[in-house]
C-alpha positions as CSV (number, residue, x, y, z in Angstrom):
1,X,0.0,0.1,0.0
2,X,1.3,3.4,-0.9
3,X,0.2,6.5,1.5
4,X,0.5,10.0,0.4
5,X,0.6,12.6,2.9
6,X,0.1,16.6,2.1
7,X,-0.6,15.5,-1.3
8,X,-1.2,18.4,-3.9
9,X,-1.6,18.5,-7.6
10,X,2.3,18.5,-8.3
11,X,3.7,16.5,-5.2
12,X,3.3,15.0,-2.0
13,X,5.3,16.0,1.0
14,X,5.7,12.4,2.1
15,X,5.3,9.1,0.6
16,X,5.3,5.9,2.3
17,X,5.7,2.4,0.9
18,X,6.8,-0.8,2.5
19,X,8.0,0.8,5.6
20,X,10.2,3.8,4.0
21,X,9.2,7.2,4.0
22,X,10.3,9.5,0.8
23,X,10.2,13.1,1.7
24,X,10.0,15.9,-1.1
25,X,13.2,18.3,-1.3
26,X,13.3,20.7,1.7
27,X,14.9,24.1,1.3
28,X,15.1,26.6,4.1
29,X,15.2,30.5,4.8
30,X,18.2,32.5,5.8
31,X,20.8,34.6,4.5
32,X,23.6,32.2,4.7
33,X,24.2,28.6,3.7
34,X,24.5,27.4,7.2
35,X,21.1,29.6,8.2
36,X,19.4,27.9,5.3
37,X,20.8,24.5,6.0
38,X,19.8,24.5,9.9
39,X,16.0,25.7,8.6
40,X,16.0,23.0,6.0
41,X,16.8,20.4,8.5
42,X,14.3,21.6,10.8
43,X,11.8,21.1,8.2
44,X,13.2,17.5,7.3
45,X,12.8,16.6,11.0
46,X,9.4,17.7,11.2
47,X,8.4,15.8,8.2
48,X,9.9,12.9,9.8
49,X,8.0,13.1,12.8
50,X,5.0,13.6,10.7
51,X,5.8,10.3,8.8
52,X,6.4,8.5,12.1
53,X,10.0,8.3,12.2
54,X,13.2,10.0,12.9
55,X,16.5,11.2,12.0
56,X,18.1,8.2,13.3
57,X,16.2,6.1,10.7
58,X,17.3,8.1,7.7
59,X,18.6,5.7,5.1
60,X,19.8,8.2,2.5
61,X,20.1,11.9,2.0
62,X,20.8,14.0,-1.3
63,X,22.2,17.4,-0.8
64,X,22.1,20.0,-3.7
65,X,24.0,23.1,-3.1
66,X,24.0,26.0,-5.5
67,X,27.5,26.4,-5.2
68,X,29.9,23.7,-3.9
69,X,32.2,26.5,-2.4
70,X,29.6,26.3,0.3
71,X,30.4,22.5,1.1
72,X,32.1,23.1,4.1
73,X,29.8,25.5,5.6
74,X,26.8,23.2,5.0
75,X,28.7,20.1,6.4
76,X,29.4,22.0,9.8
77,X,25.6,22.1,10.3
78,X,25.0,18.8,9.0
79,X,27.4,17.0,11.1
80,X,26.1,18.6,14.2
81,X,22.5,17.5,13.1
82,X,23.2,14.0,12.4
83,X,23.0,11.8,15.5
84,X,26.3,10.0,16.3
85,X,26.3,6.5,14.7
86,X,23.4,7.3,12.5
87,X,25.0,8.9,9.3
88,X,22.9,7.9,6.2
89,X,24.3,7.0,3.0
90,X,24.7,10.5,1.4
91,X,25.4,12.5,-1.9
92,X,26.2,16.1,-2.5
93,X,26.3,17.9,-5.5
94,X,26.0,21.2,-7.3
95,X,22.7,22.3,-9.1
96,X,20.7,25.3,-10.0
97,X,17.9,25.4,-7.5
98,X,14.3,26.6,-8.1
99,X,14.8,30.1,-7.0
100,X,18.3,32.5,-7.1
101,X,18.2,33.0,-3.3
102,X,18.3,29.2,-2.6
103,X,21.5,27.9,-1.6
104,X,20.5,24.5,-0.4
105,X,18.0,21.6,-0.8
106,X,18.0,18.4,1.0
107,X,15.9,15.4,0.0
108,X,15.6,12.3,2.5
109,X,14.8,8.7,2.5
110,X,14.0,7.1,6.0
111,X,13.0,3.7,7.5
112,X,9.6,4.1,9.3
């Protein structure tokens, strides 16, 4: 069975299937990469909770940065957010994001 949560015409914020939660990409507010990453991860955490899971159960994360020069700044926030011993498989790349002011977008898949 597939469960879709907060479904709109274009996408669902969460899709659950076979004990896995797939979250839509999350972006954050703020002037810096660190600010946007913190806000983004706060939104990810809220969606994980809504899906009935947590950061300890993240299986995979995909991080898109508008500029790879911001990699270290994003990682500083990421490293303090991921629970010790629970680092997921992760990829990070550079991409043109949906709006020019966006610096980071994170997509997460987690076990429920």
